[in-house]
C-alpha positions in Angstrom: 83.4 -95.5 -37.5 83.3 -92.5 -39.9 80.8 -89.8 -40.7 79.7 -91.9 -43.7 77.1 -93.4 -41.4 74.0 -91.1 -41.5 71.5 -91.6 -38.8 68.1 -90.0 -38.6 66.3 -89.9 -35.3 62.5 -89.6 -35.3 61.3 -88.6 -31.8 57.9 -90.3 -31.9 55.6 -87.8 -30.4 58.2 -86.6 -27.9 59.1 -82.9 -28.0 62.7 -81.8 -28.3 65.2 -80.6 -27.2 63.7 -79.5 -23.8 61.6 -82.1 -22.1 61.5 -84.9 -19.6 63.0 -88.5 -19.5 62.2 -89.5 -23.1 63.7 -86.3 -24.4 66.9 -86.8 -22.4 67.3 -90.3 -23.7 66.8 -89.3 -27.3 69.4 -86.5 -27.0 72.0 -88.6 -25.3 71.5 -91.4 -27.9 72.1 -88.8 -30.6 75.1 -87.4 -28.9 76.6 -90.8 -28.3 76.3 -91.8 -32.0 77.6 -88.3 -33.2 80.6 -88.5 -30.9 81.3 -92.0 -32.2 81.6 -90.6 -35.7 78.1 -90.7 -37.2 76.2 -87.8 -38.7 73.0 -87.5 -36.8 69.9 -85.4 -37.5 66.9 -85.2 -35.1 63.4 -84.9 -36.7 60.8 -83.9 -34.2 57.3 -85.3 -34.8 56.1 -84.5 -31.3 54.9 -81.1 -30.0 54.5 -79.5 -26.6 51.1 -79.3 -25.0 49.4 -76.0 -25.4 49.2 -75.9 -21.6 53.0 -76.1 -21.2 55.5 -74.8 -23.8 59.1 -75.8 -23.3 60.3 -75.5 -26.9 59.9 -72.5 -29.2 62.4 -72.9 -32.0 61.2 -75.0 -35.0 64.8 -75.7 -36.0 68.2 -75.4 -34.3 71.1 -77.3 -32.8 71.8 -78.6 -29.3 75.3 -79.8 -28.5 76.1 -79.9 -32.1 73.1 -82.1 -33.0 70.8 -80.4 -35.6 67.0 -80.7 -35.2 63.9 -79.6 -36.9 60.2 -79.7 -36.2 58.7 -81.4 -39.2 55.4 -79.5 -39.0 57.0 -76.2 -38.6 55.6 -75.5 -35.2 56.4 -76.7 -31.7 53.1 -76.4 -29.8 50.0 -78.5 -30.2 46.7 -76.8 -31.1 44.0 -76.1 -28.4 41.5 -77.8 -30.7 41.2 -81.6 -30.7 40.3 -81.8 -34.4 43.3 -79.8 -35.4 45.5 -82.0 -33.3 44.2 -85.0 -35.2 44.8 -83.3 -38.5 48.3 -82.4 -37.3 49.1 -86.0 -36.6 48.0 -87.0 -40.1 50.1 -84.2 -41.6 53.1 -85.1 -39.5 53.0 -88.7 -40.9 52.9 -87.4 -44.5 55.7 -84.8 -43.9 57.9 -87.4 -42.1 57.4 -89.8 -45.0 58.4 -87.2 -47.5 61.4 -86.1 -45.4 62.7 -89.6 -45.0 62.5 -90.3 -48.8 64.3 -87.0 -49.6 67.1 -87.8 -47.1 67.6 -91.2 -48.7 67.7 -89.6 -52.2 70.3 -87.1 -51.0 72.3 -90.0 -49.4 72.0 -88.4 -45.9 70.0 -91.3 -44.3 71.4 -94.8 -43.8 69.2 -95.8 -40.9 66.4 -94.4 -38.7 66.3 -94.5 -34.9 62.5 -94.4 -34.2 61.6 -93.6 -30.6 58.2 -95.0 -30.9 56.1 -96.4 -27.9 55.8 -100.2 -27.8 53.2 -100.3 -25.0 50.5 -99.8 -27.6 50.3 -100.1 -31.4 50.4 -96.7 -33.3 49.7 -96.3 -37.0 52.8 -94.3 -37.6 54.8 -97.5 -37.4 53.0 -98.8 -40.5 53.9 -95.7 -42.4 57.6 -95.8 -41.3 57.9 -99.5 -42.1 56.5 -98.8 -45.6 58.9 -95.9 -46.1 61.9 -98.0 -44.9 61.0 -100.9 -47.1 60.6 -98.8 -50.2 63.8 -96.8 -49.6 65.8 -99.7 -48.2 67.0 -98.4 -44.9 66.8 -100.1 -41.5 64.7 -99.0 -38.5 65.9 -99.3 -34.9 63.4 -98.9 -32.2 64.0 -98.1 -28.5 62.3 -100.6 -26.1 62.0 -98.6 -22.9 58.8 -100.2 -21.4 56.8 -103.3 -21.3 55.6 -104.1 -24.9 51.9 -104.4 -25.7 52.1 -108.2 -25.8 52.7 -108.2 -22.0 49.6 -106.1 -21.5 46.6 -108.1 -20.2 44.3 -105.9 -22.2 45.2 -105.8 -25.9 43.4 -104.6 -29.0 42.6 -107.1 -31.8 45.5 -105.7 -33.8 47.9 -105.9 -30.9 47.1 -109.6 -30.4 47.9 -110.2 -34.1 51.1 -108.1 -34.5 54.4 -108.5 -32.7 55.8 -105.4 -31.0 59.0 -106.1 -33.0 57.1 -105.7 -36.3 58.7 -103.2 -38.6 62.0 -103.1 -36.7 65.4 -104.3 -37.9 67.1 -103.6 -34.6 66.0 -103.0 -31.0 67.7 -101.1 -28.2 66.7 -102.6 -24.8 66.8 -100.5 -21.7 66.7 -103.5 -19.4 67.8 -107.2 -19.3 64.2 -108.1 -18.8 63.3 -106.6 -22.2 66.4 -108.0 -23.8 65.3 -111.5 -22.7 61.8 -110.8 -24.0 63.3 -109.9 -27.4 65.1 -113.2 -27.6 61.9 -115.0 -26.7 59.9 -113.1 -29.2 62.5 -113.8 -31.9 62.1 -117.5 -31.2 58.3 -117.3 -31.2 58.1 -115.4 -34.5 61.1 -117.0 -36.2 62.7 -113.7 -36.8 66.2 -112.5 -36.0 65.8 -108.9 -34.9 69.1 -107.7 -33.6 69.2 -106.2 -30.1 71.5 -104.1 -28.0 71.4 -103.5 -24.2 71.7 -99.8 -23.5 70.6 -98.9 -19.9 69.6 -95.6 -18.6 71.8 -92.8 -19.8 73.2 -89.7 -18.2 75.7 -87.0 -19.0 77.9 -87.4 -16.0 79.9 -84.3 -17.0 76.7 -82.2 -16.9 76.1 -82.7 -13.2 78.5 -81.5 -10.6 78.5 -84.0 -7.7 77.9 -82.8 -4.2 81.0 -82.0 -2.2 79.4 -81.9 1.3 76.3 -83.2 3.1 73.2 -81.0 2.5 71.9 -78.4 5.0 68.3 -79.0 6.1 66.2 -82.1 5.4 64.6 -82.6 2.0 63.3 -85.7 0.2 62.9 -85.1 -3.5 60.9 -87.1 -6.1 61.2 -86.1 -9.7 58.7 -87.7 -12.0 55.5 -87.5 -14.0 52.1 -87.2 -12.3 51.0 -90.2 -14.3 52.7 -92.4 -11.7 49.9 -91.9 -9.2 50.6 -95.2 -7.5 54.2 -94.0 -6.9 53.0 -90.7 -5.4 50.5 -92.5 -3.1 53.3 -94.8 -1.9 55.6 -91.8 -1.3 53.0 -89.9 0.6 52.3 -92.9 2.9 56.0 -93.2 3.4 56.4 -89.6 4.4 53.7 -90.0 7.0 56.1 -92.3 8.8 59.1 -90.2 8.2 57.5 -87.1 9.6 56.9 -88.9 12.9 60.7 -88.9 13.4 61.7 -85.9 11.3 58.9 -83.4 11.4 61.1 -80.7 9.9 61.6 -82.7 6.7 60.1 -81.4 3.5 59.0 -83.5 0.5 59.7 -81.8 -2.8 57.9 -83.1 -6.0 58.9 -81.9 -9.4 56.8 -82.7 -12.5 53.1 -82.3 -13.2 51.8 -83.1 -9.7 49.9 -80.3 -7.9 48.6 -79.8 -4.4 45.0 -80.2 -5.7 46.0 -83.5 -7.5 47.5 -84.9 -4.3 44.6 -83.8 -2.2 47.0 -83.1 0.7 44.9 -85.2 3.0 48.1 -86.3 4.8 49.6 -84.7 7.8 52.3 -83.5 5.4 50.3 -80.3 4.6 51.2 -76.9 6.0 54.4 -76.5 4.1 55.8 -80.0 4.4 55.1 -80.7 0.8 56.3 -78.5 -2.0 55.0 -79.2 -5.6 57.6 -77.5 -7.7 55.9 -78.3 -11.0 57.8 -78.5 -14.3 61.1 -76.7 -13.9 63.9 -75.8 -16.3 66.8 -78.2 -16.5 69.2 -76.1 -14.5 66.7 -75.6 -11.8 66.0 -79.3 -11.7 69.7 -80.1 -11.2 69.9 -77.5 -8.4 66.9 -79.2 -6.7 68.8 -82.5 -6.9 71.9 -81.1 -5.4 69.9 -79.5 -2.5 68.1 -82.6 -1.5 69.1 -84.8 1.4 67.5 -87.9 -0.2 66.4 -88.7 -3.7 63.5 -91.1 -3.8 62.5 -93.4 -6.7 60.0 -96.0 -5.5 59.5 -99.1 -7.8 57.1 -102.0 -7.4 56.9 -105.7 -8.0 55.1 -105.5 -11.3 55.8 -105.9 -15.0 56.3 -102.1 -15.5 59.0 -101.8 -12.9 60.7 -105.1 -13.9 60.9 -103.9 -17.5 61.6 -100.2 -17.2 64.7 -98.5 -15.9 63.9 -94.9 -14.9 66.2 -92.3 -16.5 65.9 -90.2 -13.3 67.9 -92.8 -11.4 71.0 -92.1 -13.5 70.6 -88.4 -12.9 70.0 -89.0 -9.2 73.2 -91.1 -8.8 75.3 -88.6 -10.8 74.5 -85.8 -8.2 76.3 -87.6 -5.5 73.2 -87.5 -3.2 71.9 -90.7 -1.6 69.2 -92.6 -3.4 66.4 -94.7 -1.9 64.7 -97.2 -4.3 63.5 -100.8 -4.4 65.0 -104.2 -5.2 63.3 -105.0 -8.5 64.3 -105.1 -12.2 67.6 -103.7 -13.0 68.3 -102.2 -9.6 70.1 -105.2 -8.1 72.5 -105.3 -11.1 74.0 -102.0 -10.2 73.0 -101.0 -6.6 73.8 -102.7 -3.3 71.9 -101.7 -0.2 73.9 -99.7 2.3 76.9 -99.3 -0.1 75.9 -97.1 -3.0 72.1 -96.7 -2.3 69.4 -97.7 0.0 67.5 -100.6 -1.6 64.3 -101.7 0.1 62.0 -104.6 -0.8 59.2 -103.4 -3.2 55.9 -102.4 -1.6 57.3 -102.2 1.9 56.4 -98.7 3.1 57.9 -99.2 6.6 61.3 -100.3 5.2 61.3 -97.5 2.7 60.5 -94.9 5.4 63.2 -96.4 7.7 65.8 -96.1 5.0 65.0 -92.4 4.5 65.1 -91.8 8.2 68.5 -93.4 8.5 69.9 -91.1 5.9 68.2 -88.0 7.4 69.7 -88.9 10.8 73.2 -89.5 9.4 74.0 -87.0 6.6 77.7 -88.1 6.5 76.7 -91.6 5.8 74.4 -90.5 3.1 77.2 -88.3 1.6 79.5 -91.3 1.4 76.8 -93.5 -0.1 76.1 -90.8 -2.7 79.7 -90.6 -3.6 79.8 -94.3 -4.4 76.5 -93.9 -6.3 78.1 -91.3 -8.5 80.8 -93.9 -9.4 78.1 -96.2 -10.6 76.7 -93.5 -12.8 80.1 -92.7 -14.3 81.0 -96.4 -14.9 77.7 -97.8 -16.2 75.4 -95.0 -17.4 77.5 -92.3 -19.0 76.1 -91.9 -22.5 79.5 -91.8 -24.3 80.1 -95.5 -23.3 77.5 -96.6 -25.8 78.1 -94.6 -29.0 80.3 -97.1 -30.8 77.9 -100.0 -29.9 74.9 -98.0 -31.3 76.7 -97.3 -34.5 77.7 -100.9 -34.9 74.0 -101.9 -34.5 73.1 -99.6 -37.3 75.9 -100.8 -39.5 75.0 -104.4 -38.9 71.3 -103.7 -39.6 72.2 -101.8 -42.7 73.9 -104.9 -44.3 70.5 -106.5 -44.7 69.2 -103.6 -46.8 72.1 -103.2 -49.2 
């Protein structure tokens, strides 16, 4: 692969370069392709909320990957009407930027990180631009597509989630199987590539000794309210045996949001909020147990949480559930604790075992780190991603 392959990456409403799971996946995809020999540019069409600003530079470079905010600003307006107008402006600017890049021979294919859980009009625009300028679009399928949603709009019932895509990157085997079925249903041959959760294993220094103290950490968005409720119920059982254990929650959850109606109040729960990347990695390393509950539903079967890769890379023990991609990589008692989904008692028991035996947890974490290095390190997928673009490009020449 040579630098003759020029890949544009459109973030699809996700701010960059500082952000949460989606931002991390976008950046590691870009790095993987760049290190495999492609010239990669990131075009940001997402902005930070005016309530939380993580990005201030409208253009720059991270790890050698250039990026630019297409609208010339990084933060959304406080006014709803202006936010709507900005979305319309971003579509127009992105359309113009793509056409200019093709004209200057600096765009061979577009990696579009667009949601597939619901239809968005931006996809119509990008499809039109791609068709006019003869370049392929590859989308990232990271969640259950809208066709698996029991409640669909009229348009979603009529249009395939693969519409407008020449290639698909699938984060789970469940979604890869769905793409094959959808290809058969529609008579199309959209190419697909399995790329699981990604992590920069070199960014995270693994733990060299068991932790001091007792801490269970959950890193995730507050939108996963069911996950938070499950975790709080779990900790009620954990505190009966380990009253000195603290639950740390990073992300958007707050004490008021949780209600703190549990016995875990009075300092047993710490809501750290959104934290900087370095702080988050320190929180990982200080934890005794890293928790990531999953459930027996379509969302958990289809998704593959990015945080799991980061968790494993820290060398701290992970407690999760046997669903979706988990059994493919993790074995209960060997490189993680894997409970049956929905079983609060079993989940709490796993946490208690690790809190009671830090040495066992440290060995489990060491083996979990090996899984992250072998299967989830981003550099393992650069050449495959470039090959997907090269193959998709042949149909547009």
